[in-house]
N, C-alpha and C positions, 0 to 999 in steps of 0.2 A: 598464427594472426592469418585474419581476413583479408584478401587482395585487397579489397577498396581500404584498408586502413593500413594496409601499407604500402599503396600508393600516397594516401593522405600524410603519411607518415614521411615519405620521399619528398612530396611536396612541399613540406613544413623544413626540413633539412634545408633544400634550395632555399628556401626564400629567406632561412637566418643567416643564408648563407650572403645571399644578398645584401638584404639588410645590414650587414656590417661591410662589407664592402662597400655599398653605398658612404655608407659614416666615412670612410676611411679615404672615398675621393673625395665627398666632399671638404676634408681637411687638406688636399692636396693642390699642388701647383707646380705646375712646370718651371723645370730649372736646367741652368745649363749643365751635361754632366761629362761623363768622361767622351773623350774626343768630341766635344762641343757641340755633343747632341740631347738635345733634350732630355729631359726625365723627370719624373712625376717624385716630389719630396712634401714635406710638411711646409703649409704655406707661415706667413710670416703668422703672428700670436700664437702658434701651434710648436710645442715644446717637442724635444726628442721622447723623451719619457714618453708622451700622451699617443705619440705617432709611432713607438715601437707598441706600445699599449694596444692599438688598434692594427695592428700590422700583425700583433699575437692573435687576438680575435678572430680576424678575418682568417688566420693559416687553420686555426682550431677548429672554425667554423666549414672553411674548404675542406678538412679532412673526413669532417662528418660526411660530408654534403657529396664528395667526390666517386663514390661508388653509385648514390641515388642518381647526379646527372648522369653518369656514363647510360642509363635505361632508357633514360629519356632527350636527352642533346647532342648537338653534336661536336665537330674538330673543326677547328681551322687549318688550313694553309696559310702559313703568313710569306711574305719576302717584301724584300727589298734590294737594294742594288749591289749588295753582299754575297745573301745568301738566301737559301729557300729552308724553312723550317714545317712540314706537316704534322700533321694530326695533333695541331695544339688544342687540348680541351683547357677551356677558361677556368673552369673552377681549381681545377690540381696546376695550373698555370699562372694563375689571376698573377702574380709580381713582375710578369715578362710586361705587363700596362706600367709597371711603377717605371721601368728600366728602359722599352721603347713604347712610348703613349703614341707616336706616330704610326707605329706600323702595326699597335695591339690597344686600339684604346679603350679603356674602361668603358666606354660604351656599349663596344662591343661584347664586354664580359656580362653586360646587364642585359640587353637582349638578349644575350642565347641562352642564360638563366632563366630570364622570363618565360622565352619560350618552352622551357623545360619544365617550368611551374606549371603552363598553362596545358601542357599534356599529361601530365601527374593529375592534376587535377583532374582533369577530364576522365582517366582510365581508374580513380576513384570513383566519381559517379559511377559511369558504365559498368563499372563491377557492384557496385551498390547496389541497383536496379538487377543485376543476376543474381544477387545474395540471397535475393527475397522470396521466398516460397518455398514451395518443395524442391525444386530443383535444386536451391540455394544450400536448405538442407545436407541434400543427399552429395552436394558437393562437398560443405565441410565434414560430412562422415567419410569421404572418400580422400579427402587431403590428408588427413590426421596421422597419416604414417609417416609423410613427408615432412610435417611440421614437428613430426615428433624428433625426427632426424637432425632436423635444425637445431634445435632446444639444448642437446646434448651438449654441445661444445667442443672441444678441442683434444681430449682426451680421447687416447686411442682404444685405451678399455670402455669407454663410455661409448665410443662411436662405436665397437664391438656388438657390445651388448643392446644399445638401439638398431644397429643395424639389423641384428635376429629379430628383434621386437617387432622391428619398421616392416620384416619379411613376413614375419607371421601373422602381424597387422594385414598388411596387404593381402596375403591369403583368405583372411576375414571378412576381411571388407567385400574382395572378388565373391565372395559365397552369400552373403547378405547381400548383396548389392545385386544379384543372382536372383536370390529368393523375392528380392521384392522386384525384380523385375518380372516372374515369374505369378506371383501372387496378384500384379496391377495388371497380367493379360490374364490372369483367371479370372478377376472383376471384369475386368472390361467385355470376356466371353461369356459371364453371367448377366451381365446387363445388356446385352446383346438379343442374350433370348428372352431375355422377360420383356423387351420392347418389340417381340417380334416371334 
């Protein structure tokens, strides 16, 4: 997969999480929770079955988007009178805002993922510009051994085989890249001589 496609896919996964989270937040209302502290629960007219369905959708979207978010987004440090929580990932820990909406509000989650979506889209556009032309073609050629190893999967035998093929591929790619560079240098020298 081209880097621009990977960045665009990351943005799509994070956006899917954002949309499902916003849908859940729109169905939420602050209520008195444990120890008389506010927490978010279903607003009147939203049944527990619907609420749990929405939470399940958000959880599945968060699972898919968590690693993508970590490439573009940051983490929070939350403080209240009783404790300090470091490195809070808003995608992986989205449920915290239901339990403590004053310390970690849904708005903070949405703001963080919007920022990550923007970064992923920007990187996708920049990568798409770099992938055009001869430079992009050479980069795609040089990238294939790593792409092969990624595509193999978790099996130990397959990974060893792919690793061996990848090493051979990197050697071949290196040789071919050297030949291309030598050919380009020779063309440059010939064109230089023909001009002068």
